[in-house]
N, C-alpha and C positions, 0 to 999 in steps of 0.2 A: 551699839549693842547687837544689831542685826548681823553685822560682819563677824563678830565674835562667836555668835551661835553657829554660823555657817562653818567656821573653822573647827568648832567643837564637834560638830557632826562628822567632819572629815578626819578627826584625830584617830579613832580606832580603825577605820578602814585603811588609813595610811600606815599605822603601826603594823597591822596584819600584812599589808603589801610589803613593807620593809623587811619584816621577818621572813616572808616567803622568798624575797629576792636574795637575802643573805643565805638562807638554807639552800636555795637552788645553786648559788655559786659554790657553796661548800660541798654539796653533793656532786656537782659537775666535775670537780677535780679530785673527788674521792677523799676530801678532808674528813667527811663524815660518811659512814656507811650504816645501813640498817641491816641487822642480822635477824633472820626469822628461824634459823636452824636451832634445835634444842641442844646441840653439843657444846655450845657456850650460851650464856644467858641471852635470850632474845632482847634486842634493844638497839640503841644508837651508839656507835663506836667512833672515837676520834683518833685520827692519825697523830702519832707523836714522833718526835725526832730523837729516837733512841735506837741503839743497836739491838738486834734480836738476842734474847737470852732465856734461859729456863724460867718458866713461870709467866712470860710475856705472851700476849695473844698476837698472832700475826695473820695477815691475809696474803693469799697467793693464788695464782691461776690454777685451774684444775690440772694436775700433773698428767702427762701422757699415759702412764700406766692405769690411770683411773678413768680415762675418757670413754672407753668401751662400756664400762659399767654405768657411768653417768648417762650415756646415750640410751642404754637398755632401760634404765630406770625412769628417764624423763622424756625421751624422744628427741633430745638435743645433745649436741656434743659439748656444749658449755664453753666454747672457745673464749667467750668474754665474761665468764662467770668467775667468781672468786670463792675460795674456801677460807673460813675464819676458824682458827684452832689455836689452842695453847701449846707452847713448846714444852715438851716433857724431857727432852735430852738434847745435848749439844755436843760441840767438838770434844773428842776424847772419851765420850760415854760409850759403853758397850751395849749393843742392841742384839737381842736374840729372838728371832721369830721362826725358828726352824720347826718347832713343835706346835702344840695347840695353844700355847700361852706366849704372851709377850713378856720378855724379861728386859729390864733396864738396869745395867750395872749389877746383874745377878738377882735383882729383886723382881719377884713375880708381880706383874701389874694387871694384866687383863687377859681374858680368853680371846683367841683369834677364831672367828667364825668362818665357815666355808660358804654359808648361804645367808641372805638377809631375811627379814621377816616375811617377805613374799616369795621365798624359796628361789630367789635369783642368785646365781653363783657370784660370789665376791672374788675380786682379784686377791692374791696373797703374795706379798713381798717376803721372800724367804732369804734370811741371812743371819749370820752370827758374826758381827763385825764391830769395829770401833769407828765411830763417826769421824769423818775428816774435818779439817780445820774450818770449813765453811758449810757444814751440814747440820741440819736440825731435824729432830724427830718429833712430830706433832701427835698428840694423843689427848683425848678427852675422857675423863671418867665420870662425866656428868650424866651420860646415858650409856646403856650397855652396847648399843648398836652404832656408836659414833664411827663415821667413815673417815679414818685417819691413816697415819703412816703405817699401821699394821698391814694395810691393804695396798698402798702405793709407794711405800718406801720413804726415805728421808727427803727433805726439802733443802735445796741448796740456797745459799744466801742470795744468789742471783734471781731465784724464783720469787723471793719475798717482795711483795709490793709495798707493805707497810707494817709497822708495829702499831698496835692499837690499844686503847684503854676504853673501858665502858664509860659513856657519858650519861646515859639513862637506860636502865634495864627494867623489864617488866616480867 
């Protein structure tokens, strides 16, 4: 009976240790990522084996046109940081950002701001074009000040690190 009690006392610490090891392995190779940005629901996102398409959430490294703004905002260039955004347009879709509004296939989607909430100048990708066969335009309407393709342009399929689905959001 004494041996059984000793094992019972070890059960929960071993379960916690096991869960910690599994989560560590999954986070290490980015199977799971934790999102704290409000442009998609904060939470834990799982990598899935699917091709990018409209409506899916993708993550990608900070694009070069965005790095100066990210540096000004955070003090870091974010070379190893990722952005998590939903795809709003894909190959063959028309994007227009020449004026003050974003249009996708002729539909008015969102205002394009020149400055952020702390009066820092935002980059502005200006174009009226059809997305190429491997280009995606990310945009979030969850918050008004989402830092998305309005400011740094389309994301190429080569830039996409993963397609993700929410596992747990809060």
